[in-house]
Backbone as CSV, one residue per row, in Angstrom:
resi,resn,N_x,N_y,N_z,CA_x,CA_y,CA_z,C_x,C_y,C_z
1,MET,0.993,-1.349,0.245,0.052,0.009,0.160,1.079,1.347,0.128
2,TYR,0.607,2.195,-0.854,1.445,3.423,-1.032,0.065,4.638,-0.836
3,ILE,0.483,5.452,0.261,-0.633,6.482,0.653,0.161,7.746,0.127
4,TYR,-0.679,8.831,-0.537,-0.260,9.947,-0.625,-0.831,11.216,0.205
5,VAL,-0.149,11.568,0.678,-0.627,12.747,1.687,-0.302,14.082,1.295
6,PRO,-0.621,15.099,0.870,-0.284,16.139,0.582,0.125,17.262,1.364
7,ASP,1.274,18.200,0.972,1.824,18.929,2.606,0.673,19.358,3.150
8,LYS,-0.232,20.021,2.374,-1.458,20.943,3.091,-2.519,20.288,3.185
9,VAL,-2.456,18.858,3.815,-3.639,18.064,3.840,-4.862,18.680,4.821
10,ALA,-6.230,18.961,4.300,-7.303,19.062,4.663,-7.164,18.742,6.213
11,ALA,-8.194,19.416,7.202,-8.098,19.099,8.513,-9.136,17.710,8.597
12,ASN,-10.119,17.745,7.927,-10.591,16.535,7.873,-10.940,15.899,6.452
13,PRO,-9.566,15.191,5.870,-9.520,15.031,4.669,-10.273,14.079,4.073
14,ALA,-10.857,14.112,2.764,-11.519,13.194,1.818,-10.237,12.159,1.585
15,ILE,-10.950,10.849,1.235,-10.095,9.950,0.614,-10.570,9.220,-0.417
16,ILE,-9.197,9.371,-1.484,-9.707,8.542,-2.768,-8.933,7.228,-3.028
17,VAL,-9.534,5.983,-2.933,-8.797,4.524,-3.120,-8.384,4.470,-4.383
18,ALA,-7.330,4.549,-5.015,-6.760,4.285,-6.461,-6.345,3.085,-6.792
19,MET,-7.167,2.365,-7.917,-6.405,0.835,-7.912,-5.921,0.825,-9.485
20,HIS,-5.112,0.085,-9.346,-4.249,-0.132,-10.401,-4.902,-0.948,-11.578
21,GLY,-4.493,-1.557,-12.718,-5.012,-2.315,-13.643,-4.205,-3.995,-13.483
22,CYS,-4.510,-4.786,-14.497,-3.830,-6.002,-14.532,-2.188,-5.704,-14.739
23,GLY,-1.210,-6.346,-14.029,0.154,-5.906,-14.496,0.751,-4.758,-13.935
24,GLY,-0.162,-3.862,-13.181,0.478,-2.913,-12.564,0.590,-2.639,-11.218
25,SER,1.018,-1.784,-10.541,1.493,-1.625,-9.241,0.681,-0.352,-8.597
26,ALA,0.952,-0.152,-7.202,0.536,0.897,-6.315,1.455,2.343,-7.106
27,THR,2.712,2.209,-7.465,3.637,3.184,-7.767,3.316,3.507,-8.918
28,GLN,3.018,2.735,-9.853,2.555,2.971,-11.204,1.357,3.620,-11.391
29,TRP,0.559,3.125,-10.430,-0.671,4.146,-10.847,-0.746,5.460,-10.237
30,TYR,0.291,5.610,-9.340,0.615,6.970,-8.759,1.058,7.717,-9.984
31,SER,1.686,7.092,-10.604,2.532,7.949,-11.941,1.515,8.081,-12.998
32,GLY,0.318,7.060,-12.927,-0.403,6.820,-14.085,-1.359,8.031,-14.002
33,THR,-1.680,8.741,-13.222,-3.097,9.774,-13.219,-2.155,10.769,-12.707
34,LYS,-3.117,12.189,-12.624,-2.747,13.293,-12.267,-3.397,13.711,-11.119
35,LEU,-3.986,12.531,-10.450,-4.670,12.837,-9.039,-3.869,13.327,-7.777
36,PRO,-2.563,13.141,-7.874,-1.816,13.595,-6.699,-1.594,15.046,-6.758
37,SER,-1.673,15.820,-7.978,-1.668,17.300,-8.112,-2.838,17.837,-7.634
38,TYR,-4.188,17.099,-7.658,-5.392,17.703,-7.266,-5.385,17.716,-6.111
39,ALA,-4.573,16.443,-5.290,-4.739,16.457,-3.980,-3.843,17.530,-3.295
40,ASP,-2.791,18.019,-3.849,-2.012,19.035,-3.379,-2.851,20.339,-3.275
41,SER,-3.713,20.398,-4.253,-4.392,21.870,-4.430,-5.989,21.575,-3.658
42,ASN,-6.515,20.464,-3.673,-7.682,20.168,-2.571,-7.619,19.462,-1.303
43,GLY,-6.174,19.144,-0.675,-6.209,18.661,0.737,-6.641,17.180,0.936
44,PHE,-7.163,16.677,-0.243,-7.543,14.772,0.077,-6.252,14.065,0.013
45,ILE,-6.542,12.672,0.581,-5.642,11.932,0.914,-5.980,10.760,-0.369
46,ILE,-5.026,10.254,-0.985,-5.062,9.093,-1.948,-4.415,7.942,-1.646
47,ILE,-5.074,6.515,-1.253,-4.732,5.265,-1.081,-4.300,4.624,-2.305
48,TYR,-3.132,3.994,-2.576,-2.844,3.224,-3.452,-2.540,1.708,-3.096
49,PRO,-3.515,0.899,-3.303,-3.499,-0.253,-2.858,-2.568,-1.269,-4.148
50,GLY,-2.247,-2.388,-3.648,-1.451,-3.171,-4.702,-1.477,-4.353,-4.631
51,THR,-1.726,-5.362,-5.680,-1.737,-6.731,-5.459,-0.764,-7.446,-6.294
52,PRO,0.019,-8.611,-5.689,1.006,-9.209,-6.431,0.363,-10.385,-6.929
53,ASN,-1.177,-10.918,-6.780,-1.559,-12.165,-7.415,-2.224,-12.075,-8.637
54,GLN,-2.792,-12.912,-9.464,-3.057,-12.950,-10.369,-2.568,-12.304,-11.715
55,SER,-1.371,-12.268,-11.429,-0.976,-11.170,-12.643,-0.818,-9.880,-12.049
56,ASN,-1.136,-9.760,-10.759,-1.430,-8.158,-10.318,-2.803,-7.927,-10.922
57,CYS,-3.790,-8.915,-10.982,-4.912,-8.335,-11.253,-5.857,-8.719,-9.721
58,TRP,-6.634,-7.844,-9.484,-7.622,-7.802,-8.439,-8.353,-9.156,-8.267
59,ASP,-8.729,-9.564,-7.406,-9.876,-10.826,-7.158,-11.045,-10.675,-7.255
60,VAL,-11.573,-10.258,-8.165,-12.914,-9.795,-8.524,-13.974,-11.088,-8.408
61,GLN,-13.211,-12.073,-8.834,-14.187,-13.107,-8.826,-14.230,-14.047,-7.595
62,ASN,-13.608,-13.667,-6.325,-13.442,-14.235,-5.558,-14.735,-14.247,-4.367
63,PRO,-15.592,-15.162,-4.093,-16.636,-14.937,-3.122,-16.425,-14.126,-2.057
64,ALA,-15.127,-14.073,-1.359,-14.863,-13.553,-0.054,-14.983,-11.895,-0.642
65,SER,-14.261,-11.548,-1.551,-14.279,-9.961,-1.879,-15.889,-9.850,-2.364
66,LEU,-16.452,-10.410,-2.773,-18.017,-10.207,-3.243,-19.084,-10.268,-2.113
67,THR,-18.423,-10.847,-0.954,-19.360,-10.811,0.347,-18.693,-9.433,1.398
68,HIS,-19.694,-8.888,1.844,-19.369,-7.788,2.691,-18.892,-8.678,4.116
69,GLY,-17.721,-8.185,4.420,-17.028,-8.765,5.860,-16.375,-10.014,5.579
70,GLN,-16.206,-10.658,4.421,-15.765,-11.937,4.255,-14.190,-12.064,4.100
71,GLY,-13.575,-11.004,3.560,-12.117,-11.244,3.426,-11.845,-10.752,1.713
72,GLY,-10.926,-11.465,1.095,-10.434,-10.833,-0.014,-9.751,-9.681,0.034
73,ASP,-9.346,-9.574,-1.160,-8.709,-7.844,-1.671,-9.634,-7.183,-1.243
74,ALA,-10.786,-7.322,-1.352,-12.041,-6.052,-1.090,-11.742,-5.640,0.461
75,LEU,-11.913,-6.777,1.451,-11.808,-6.253,2.795,-10.123,-6.013,3.293
76,GLY,-9.084,-6.106,2.654,-8.009,-5.692,3.083,-7.629,-4.297,2.263
77,ILE,-8.546,-3.700,1.313,-8.721,-2.415,0.613,-9.539,-1.854,1.854
78,VAL,-10.348,-2.093,2.275,-11.431,-1.527,3.328,-10.566,-1.261,4.448
79,ASN,-9.712,-2.150,5.016,-8.944,-2.138,5.947,-8.050,-1.066,5.964
80,MET,-7.513,-0.529,4.608,-6.435,0.257,4.574,-7.346,1.681,4.794
81,VAL,-8.502,1.806,4.372,-9.344,2.922,4.485,-9.667,3.124,5.855
82,LYS,-10.021,2.258,6.771,-10.082,2.576,7.921,-8.889,2.966,8.786
83,TYR,-7.960,2.382,8.721,-6.471,2.830,9.173,-6.221,4.303,8.993
84,THR,-6.462,4.722,7.320,-6.217,6.151,7.001,-7.161,6.947,7.267
85,LEU,-8.710,6.570,7.595,-9.334,7.413,8.464,-9.135,8.145,9.810
86,THR,-8.435,6.528,10.448,-7.977,6.985,11.842,-6.699,7.763,12.050
87,LYS,-5.817,7.582,11.180,-4.263,8.006,11.158,-4.516,9.671,10.829
88,TYR,-4.868,10.041,9.801,-5.051,11.482,9.375,-6.578,11.929,9.607
89,ASN,-7.337,11.240,10.678,-8.959,12.039,11.243,-9.540,12.571,9.936
90,GLY,-9.822,11.141,8.712,-10.240,11.407,7.845,-11.922,11.693,8.162
91,ASP,-12.554,11.974,6.665,-13.971,12.107,6.813,-14.529,11.043,6.262
92,SER,-15.044,10.188,7.128,-15.820,9.033,6.751,-17.030,8.975,5.549
93,ALA,-17.638,9.992,5.558,-18.770,10.397,4.794,-18.246,10.679,3.378
94,ARG,-16.842,11.010,3.249,-16.392,11.331,1.521,-14.781,10.562,1.361
95,VAL,-15.516,9.158,1.506,-14.383,8.046,0.971,-14.718,7.830,-0.740
96,TYR,-14.140,7.566,-1.502,-13.925,7.362,-2.666,-13.241,6.312,-3.372
97,VAL,-13.951,5.930,-4.402,-12.772,4.864,-4.733,-12.817,5.068,-6.572
98,MET,-11.924,4.607,-7.020,-11.832,4.571,-8.589,-10.611,3.660,-9.316
99,GLY,-10.658,3.164,-10.684,-9.406,2.456,-10.965,-9.678,1.994,-12.553
100,GLY,-8.774,1.651,-12.941,-9.132,1.305,-14.579,-8.733,-0.241,-14.897
101,SER,-9.383,-0.509,-15.605,-9.346,-2.171,-15.979,-9.837,-2.921,-14.708
102,SER,-8.755,-3.543,-14.421,-9.015,-4.689,-13.143,-9.277,-3.660,-12.149
103,GLY,-8.879,-2.366,-11.768,-9.041,-1.764,-10.832,-10.302,-1.035,-10.941
104,ALA,-10.797,-0.999,-12.183,-12.275,-0.520,-12.475,-13.168,-1.664,-11.808
105,MET,-12.811,-2.881,-12.360,-13.458,-4.317,-11.830,-13.663,-4.206,-10.404
106,MET,-12.799,-3.810,-9.550,-12.591,-4.073,-8.114,-13.352,-2.513,-7.365
107,THR,-13.332,-1.361,-8.534,-14.158,-0.437,-7.746,-15.613,-0.626,-7.853
108,ASN,-16.001,-1.639,-8.937,-17.446,-1.962,-8.803,-17.767,-2.915,-7.892
109,VAL,-16.693,-4.049,-7.464,-17.195,-4.824,-6.487,-16.939,-4.188,-4.906
110,LEU,-16.113,-3.222,-4.765,-16.251,-2.537,-3.676,-17.364,-1.776,-3.386
111,ALA,-18.120,-0.945,-4.268,-19.241,-0.335,-4.323,-20.469,-1.072,-4.019
112,GLY,-20.350,-2.531,-4.634,-21.431,-3.337,-4.059,-21.282,-4.156,-2.731
113,SER,-19.882,-4.367,-2.641,-19.837,-5.347,-1.151,-19.775,-4.118,-0.078
114,TYR,-19.462,-2.952,-0.269,-19.086,-2.215,1.074,-19.704,-0.970,0.599
115,PRO,-20.891,-0.671,0.295,-21.537,0.538,0.290,-21.381,1.538,1.373
116,ASP,-21.764,0.945,2.317,-21.457,1.999,3.701,-19.870,2.696,3.795
117,MET,-19.046,2.022,3.067,-17.371,2.646,3.165,-17.700,3.824,2.108
118,PHE,-18.104,3.753,0.813,-17.784,4.377,-0.456,-18.754,5.423,-0.934
119,GLU,-18.494,6.445,-0.579,-19.724,7.550,-1.227,-19.877,7.086,-2.525
120,ALA,-19.099,7.082,-3.396,-18.994,7.364,-4.736,-17.799,6.657,-5.476
121,GLY,-17.896,5.946,-6.853,-16.948,5.269,-7.464,-16.815,5.735,-9.187
122,ALA,-15.694,5.533,-9.460,-15.627,5.791,-10.832,-14.966,4.747,-11.530
123,ALA,-15.602,3.953,-12.527,-14.871,2.823,-12.935,-14.441,3.345,-14.503
124,PHE,-13.038,3.001,-14.775,-12.695,3.233,-16.347,-12.384,2.061,-16.841
125,SER,-13.357,1.573,-17.448,-12.950,0.239,-18.405,-13.028,-1.079,-17.584
126,GLY,-14.174,-1.056,-16.953,-14.334,-1.976,-15.864,-15.541,-2.986,-16.380
127,VAL,-15.985,-3.927,-15.345,-17.181,-4.653,-15.433,-18.137,-4.794,-14.476
128,ALA,-19.432,-4.955,-14.425,-20.222,-4.939,-13.503,-19.888,-5.975,-12.157
129,HIS,-20.385,-5.437,-11.122,-20.047,-6.170,-10.005,-20.773,-7.539,-9.578
130,ALA,-19.556,-8.602,-9.636,-19.981,-9.784,-9.616,-19.852,-10.398,-10.805
131,CYS,-19.469,-9.811,-11.993,-19.484,-10.065,-13.313,-18.830,-11.589,-13.648
132,PHE,-17.656,-11.395,-12.681,-16.876,-12.561,-12.439,-16.985,-14.086,-11.901
133,ALA,-17.929,-13.392,-11.230,-18.576,-14.468,-10.199,-18.366,-16.104,-10.229
134,GLY,-17.881,-16.817,-9.906,-17.767,-18.365,-10.271,-16.676,-18.526,-11.197
135,ALA,-15.988,-17.647,-11.523,-14.739,-17.768,-12.738,-13.509,-18.047,-11.845
136,ALA,-12.880,-19.071,-12.444,-11.384,-19.288,-11.703,-10.372,-18.018,-11.469
137,GLY,-10.310,-17.194,-12.475,-9.562,-16.133,-12.226,-10.420,-14.872,-13.273
138,ALA,-9.725,-13.841,-12.772,-10.281,-12.477,-13.503,-9.037,-12.065,-14.343
139,THR,-8.194,-12.489,-15.154,-7.108,-12.034,-15.887,-6.909,-11.876,-17.386
140,PRO,-6.685,-11.134,-18.143,-6.616,-11.501,-19.322,-6.228,-13.225,-20.057
141,ALA,-5.580,-13.608,-18.939,-5.351,-15.230,-19.511,-5.884,-16.085,-18.830
142,SER,-7.020,-15.663,-18.342,-7.972,-16.804,-17.750,-8.615,-17.260,-18.903
143,ALA,-8.980,-18.592,-18.201,-9.751,-19.180,-19.576,-11.198,-18.907,-19.667
144,ASN,-11.937,-18.286,-18.940,-13.303,-17.883,-18.901,-13.353,-16.143,-19.002
145,GLN,-13.350,-16.218,-20.396,-13.483,-14.535,-20.808,-15.238,-14.067,-20.882
146,THR,-15.976,-14.807,-20.480,-17.365,-14.939,-20.871,-18.051,-13.214,-20.270
147,CYS,-17.515,-13.067,-18.968,-17.543,-11.366,-18.761,-16.916,-10.550,-19.215
148,ALA,-15.599,-10.618,-19.811,-15.066,-9.419,-20.415,-15.498,-9.345,-21.669
149,GLN,-16.093,-10.063,-22.344,-16.343,-10.265,-23.408,-18.093,-9.799,-23.772
150,GLY,-18.523,-9.281,-22.535,-19.897,-8.887,-22.394,-21.086,-9.487,-21.909
151,LEU,-20.901,-10.325,-20.826,-21.807,-11.285,-20.245,-23.207,-10.303,-19.951
152,GLN,-24.502,-10.860,-20.201,-25.650,-10.029,-20.564,-26.276,-10.771,-18.964
153,HIS,-27.354,-9.518,-18.311,-28.021,-10.089,-17.593,-29.168,-8.682,-17.500
154,THR,-30.320,-8.855,-16.905,-31.274,-7.892,-16.655,-30.952,-7.281,-15.482
155,PRO,-31.317,-6.000,-15.647,-31.112,-4.871,-14.690,-31.234,-5.510,-12.995
156,GLU,-32.374,-6.120,-12.946,-33.019,-6.832,-11.612,-32.028,-7.758,-11.293
157,GLN,-31.924,-8.940,-12.260,-30.608,-9.639,-12.125,-29.140,-9.324,-11.505
158,TRP,-28.404,-8.429,-12.175,-27.546,-7.447,-12.000,-27.700,-7.045,-10.215
159,GLY,-29.091,-6.369,-10.518,-28.941,-5.842,-8.934,-28.864,-6.495,-7.615
160,ALA,-29.712,-7.620,-7.884,-29.510,-8.968,-7.053,-28.232,-9.213,-6.632
161,PHE,-27.389,-9.109,-7.582,-25.858,-9.616,-7.273,-25.374,-8.478,-6.248
162,VAL,-25.609,-7.251,-6.502,-25.129,-6.420,-5.621,-25.659,-6.503,-4.093
163,ARG,-27.253,-6.487,-4.054,-27.846,-6.736,-2.954,-27.698,-8.038,-2.126
164,ASN,-27.167,-9.166,-2.571,-26.918,-10.435,-2.062,-25.613,-10.197,-1.452
165,SER,-24.658,-9.208,-1.858,-23.200,-9.306,-1.463,-23.117,-8.248,0.135
166,TYR,-24.445,-7.953,0.429,-24.724,-7.369,1.716,-25.962,-7.582,2.038
167,PRO,-26.404,-8.566,2.397,-27.687,-9.104,2.898,-28.173,-8.038,3.835
168,GLY,-29.311,-7.585,3.743,-29.892,-6.979,4.858,-29.604,-5.266,4.926
169,TYR,-28.858,-4.923,3.883,-28.240,-3.635,4.294,-29.388,-2.821,3.658
170,THR,-29.413,-1.593,4.113,-30.740,-0.513,3.574,-29.928,1.018,3.630
171,GLY,-29.019,0.927,4.016,-28.181,2.185,3.864,-28.095,2.734,2.428
172,ARG,-26.921,3.899,2.683,-26.986,4.604,1.184,-26.172,3.665,0.386
173,ARG,-26.239,4.129,-1.212,-25.866,3.123,-2.162,-24.593,4.052,-2.645
174,THR,-23.494,3.386,-2.947,-22.614,4.296,-3.691,-23.069,4.773,-4.939
175,ARG,-22.761,5.995,-5.129,-23.007,6.694,-6.441,-21.954,6.257,-7.401
176,MET,-22.126,6.129,-8.744,-21.112,5.581,-9.698,-21.153,6.172,-10.995
177,MET,-19.712,6.347,-11.451,-19.562,6.918,-12.880,-18.648,6.054,-13.719
178,ILE,-19.252,5.712,-14.697,-18.773,4.198,-15.687,-18.372,4.948,-16.955
179,VAL,-17.042,4.635,-17.336,-16.500,5.323,-18.325,-15.864,4.042,-19.129
180,HIS,-15.997,4.092,-20.325,-15.503,2.865,-21.571,-15.094,3.201,-22.799
181,GLY,-14.323,2.831,-23.596,-14.209,3.032,-24.882,-14.858,2.170,-25.628
182,GLN,-15.420,2.669,-26.760,-16.072,2.092,-27.633,-15.127,1.159,-28.458
183,ALA,-14.052,1.343,-28.665,-12.994,0.790,-29.476,-12.340,-0.560,-28.666
184,ASP,-12.941,-0.654,-27.163,-12.161,-1.710,-26.363,-12.365,-3.308,-26.569
185,THR,-11.157,-3.854,-27.228,-11.495,-5.226,-27.633,-11.383,-6.214,-26.466
186,LEU,-10.627,-5.568,-25.244,-10.046,-6.293,-24.184,-11.203,-6.561,-23.248
187,VAL,-12.141,-5.609,-22.804,-13.165,-5.658,-21.894,-14.135,-4.844,-22.789
188,ARG,-15.087,-5.450,-23.611,-15.825,-5.143,-24.492,-16.617,-3.849,-23.915
189,PRO,-17.231,-2.981,-24.666,-18.117,-2.003,-24.283,-19.553,-2.237,-23.675
190,GLN,-19.849,-3.435,-24.011,-21.237,-4.056,-23.374,-20.997,-4.294,-22.169
191,CYS,-19.929,-4.371,-21.600,-19.399,-4.460,-20.014,-19.903,-3.359,-19.704
192,ALA,-19.963,-2.193,-20.023,-20.105,-0.911,-19.348,-21.582,-0.543,-19.267
193,ILE,-22.233,-1.109,-20.590,-23.859,-1.217,-20.563,-24.199,-2.026,-19.732
194,GLU,-23.672,-2.882,-19.289,-24.367,-3.760,-18.102,-24.066,-3.212,-16.878
195,ALA,-22.948,-2.891,-16.449,-22.691,-2.347,-15.152,-23.624,-1.026,-15.103
196,LEU,-24.223,-0.314,-16.121,-24.927,0.818,-15.868,-26.518,0.297,-15.599
197,LYS,-26.531,-0.805,-16.351,-28.070,-1.451,-16.164,-27.993,-1.856,-14.742
198,GLN,-26.956,-2.360,-13.749,-26.811,-2.921,-12.458,-27.229,-1.812,-11.819
199,TRP,-26.180,-0.518,-11.917,-26.288,0.691,-10.830,-27.754,1.251,-10.915
200,SER,-28.354,1.483,-12.180,-29.422,2.027,-12.666,-30.813,1.393,-11.404
201,ASN,-30.539,0.160,-11.433,-31.272,-0.754,-10.583,-30.871,-0.704,-9.288
202,VAL,-29.738,-0.652,-8.708,-29.580,-0.540,-7.690,-29.925,0.914,-6.978
203,LEU,-29.817,2.109,-7.666,-29.694,3.274,-7.438,-31.181,3.944,-7.491
204,ASP,-31.795,3.319,-8.201,-33.290,3.495,-8.612,-33.116,4.671,-9.669
205,VAL,-32.550,4.523,-10.631,-32.733,5.855,-11.253,-32.737,5.120,-12.860
206,THR,-33.205,5.826,-13.795,-33.397,5.616,-15.292,-32.496,6.376,-16.112
207,LEU,-32.293,6.285,-17.053,-31.482,6.938,-18.274,-32.709,8.055,-18.624
208,THR,-32.288,9.302,-18.360,-33.086,10.434,-18.963,-32.674,11.212,-20.235
209,LYS,-31.272,11.403,-20.481,-30.606,11.979,-21.817,-29.274,11.345,-22.185
210,ASN,-28.830,11.705,-23.400,-27.711,11.571,-23.772,-26.906,12.748,-24.203
211,VAL,-25.771,13.255,-23.940,-25.523,14.555,-24.190,-23.952,14.232,-24.925
212,THR,-23.872,14.232,-26.449,-22.775,14.512,-27.059,-21.954,15.581,-26.799
213,GLY,-20.474,15.172,-26.665,-19.312,16.017,-26.580,-18.899,16.467,-25.295
214,VAL,-19.433,15.512,-24.254,-19.000,15.507,-23.010,-18.236,14.415,-22.467
215,PRO,-17.177,14.368,-21.891,-16.510,15.483,-21.396,-15.486,15.892,-23.093
216,SER,-15.191,15.261,-23.994,-14.704,16.014,-25.165,-15.364,15.312,-26.486
217,SER,-14.906,15.862,-27.649,-15.880,15.437,-28.770,-15.978,13.792,-29.323
218,ALA,-15.001,12.852,-28.455,-15.151,11.823,-28.655,-16.258,11.158,-27.860
219,TYR,-16.741,11.598,-27.008,-17.548,11.101,-25.610,-19.189,11.361,-26.086
220,THR,-19.789,10.574,-25.288,-21.305,10.580,-25.282,-21.469,10.557,-23.749
221,GLN,-22.211,11.242,-23.089,-22.390,11.158,-21.847,-23.848,10.758,-21.578
222,GLN,-24.063,9.810,-20.677,-25.399,9.586,-20.345,-25.705,9.729,-19.162
223,ILE,-26.851,10.548,-18.737,-27.263,11.003,-17.625,-28.335,10.028,-17.283
224,TYR,-28.231,9.571,-15.908,-29.532,9.123,-15.369,-30.038,9.688,-14.098
225,GLY,-31.451,9.885,-14.084,-32.211,10.916,-13.245,-31.442,12.122,-13.109
226,ASP,-31.412,12.675,-12.208,-30.554,14.290,-12.537,-29.215,14.002,-12.524
227,GLY,-28.466,12.714,-12.892,-27.135,12.935,-12.895,-26.209,12.749,-11.897
228,THR,-26.732,12.855,-10.316,-25.831,12.848,-9.104,-25.513,11.389,-8.800
229,LYS,-26.409,10.617,-9.337,-26.378,8.996,-8.788,-25.436,8.134,-9.470
230,LEU,-25.592,8.471,-10.864,-25.358,7.501,-12.097,-25.234,8.253,-13.229
231,GLN,-23.628,8.180,-13.877,-23.459,8.715,-15.464,-22.609,7.673,-16.085
232,GLY,-23.008,7.631,-17.547,-21.783,6.873,-17.887,-21.340,7.538,-19.136
233,PHE,-20.035,7.362,-19.626,-19.437,8.087,-20.608,-18.777,6.885,-21.579
234,PHE,-19.361,7.296,-23.150,-18.576,6.341,-23.853,-18.044,7.000,-24.644
235,GLY,-16.632,6.434,-25.049,-15.666,7.229,-26.057,-15.754,6.532,-27.330
236,THR,-15.916,7.171,-28.537,-15.705,6.583,-29.847,-14.106,6.604,-30.119
237,GLY,-13.738,5.455,-30.921,-12.371,5.249,-30.759,-11.253,5.226,-29.929
238,VAL,-11.936,4.829,-28.834,-11.245,5.175,-27.674,-11.142,3.561,-27.274
239,GLY,-9.607,3.065,-26.878,-9.686,1.367,-26.848,-9.433,1.326,-24.961
240,HIS,-8.464,0.671,-24.738,-8.268,-0.012,-23.277,-6.919,0.418,-22.763
241,ILE,-6.814,1.376,-21.591,-8.091,1.789,-20.601,-8.613,3.149,-21.059
242,ALA,-9.772,3.577,-20.884,-10.201,4.887,-21.132,-9.459,5.697,-20.113
243,PRO,-9.006,6.597,-20.654,-8.016,7.789,-20.172,-8.820,8.343,-18.888
244,VAL,-8.504,8.436,-17.867,-8.823,8.987,-16.642,-9.047,10.403,-16.625
245,ASN,-10.366,10.938,-16.496,-10.274,12.498,-16.613,-10.582,12.908,-15.289
246,GLU,-9.520,13.452,-14.473,-9.841,13.691,-13.108,-10.630,15.115,-12.956
247,PRO,-10.786,15.578,-13.589,-11.787,17.395,-13.331,-13.202,16.699,-13.393
248,LEU,-13.412,15.969,-14.221,-14.663,15.200,-14.348,-14.905,14.331,-13.442
249,MET,-14.100,13.520,-13.118,-14.783,12.509,-11.527,-14.117,13.029,-10.227
250,LEU,-13.619,13.836,-10.162,-13.625,15.104,-8.684,-14.888,15.677,-8.909
251,LYS,-15.243,16.218,-9.732,-16.691,17.002,-9.907,-17.709,16.220,-9.643
252,PHE,-17.849,15.235,-10.106,-18.589,13.758,-9.912,-18.663,13.544,-8.466
253,PHE,-17.482,13.372,-7.884,-17.323,12.875,-6.403,-17.967,14.119,-5.550
254,GLY,-17.969,15.455,-5.928,-18.259,16.493,-5.020,-17.249,16.945,-4.555
255,LEU,-15.961,16.710,-5.006,-14.872,17.256,-4.524,-14.175,18.626,-4.821
256,THR,-14.789,18.969,-6.054,-14.531,19.795,-6.628,-15.738,20.668,-7.558
257,SER,-15.789,21.741,-7.610,-17.098,22.765,-8.117,-16.996,22.638,-9.721
């Protein structure tokens, strides 16, 4: 685990968990986005977890990670957050999660298994929560690529996977931003469509409008409800991994205006 604490950290700082993709590392993802510079100007803390397993891919297929409080990489990351909240007097109401590829997949897993911990998440080129459930692994080399090729369920079925990950939970649900490239052949664009189906069911919002040219000319923004709980972004000609757009994400999180 690598923690970035800016020199001028806020009194009760927000925390962002930022997760690398397959083959990556905590230090690689630290260098892979511009989040540290935004932490410097806004006073939030960034946690960069790392995993040495499954070719450095997160265990998004693991029943333990897919179940609240049962272990796996998911609980390890949650414990990192708890440590950071205590050590730096962090704001538990402003904990966020983001990642690319495998990190985006774990973003969805954490949002589903630990909605009580994460206020919002942003997944860049990921898959729905529990999409890899039952698979032996969740790497590009794994035998079962059904999920990454666009496994489909109904919104109700996808929503049930989330609710079953934390039975009896009735509190707030993690707000989500889903970003994907239309030219992604490793994790197909259908995966983002499925994730949006899942979170629209969980968050009880429906697609209200498409906005072309947001955040740039290649993208189309999908707004669900009033846009505060769920948004999707699809980039024409964009491959794997869809580039992280820090200003867009931080505005959705509510950390910048």
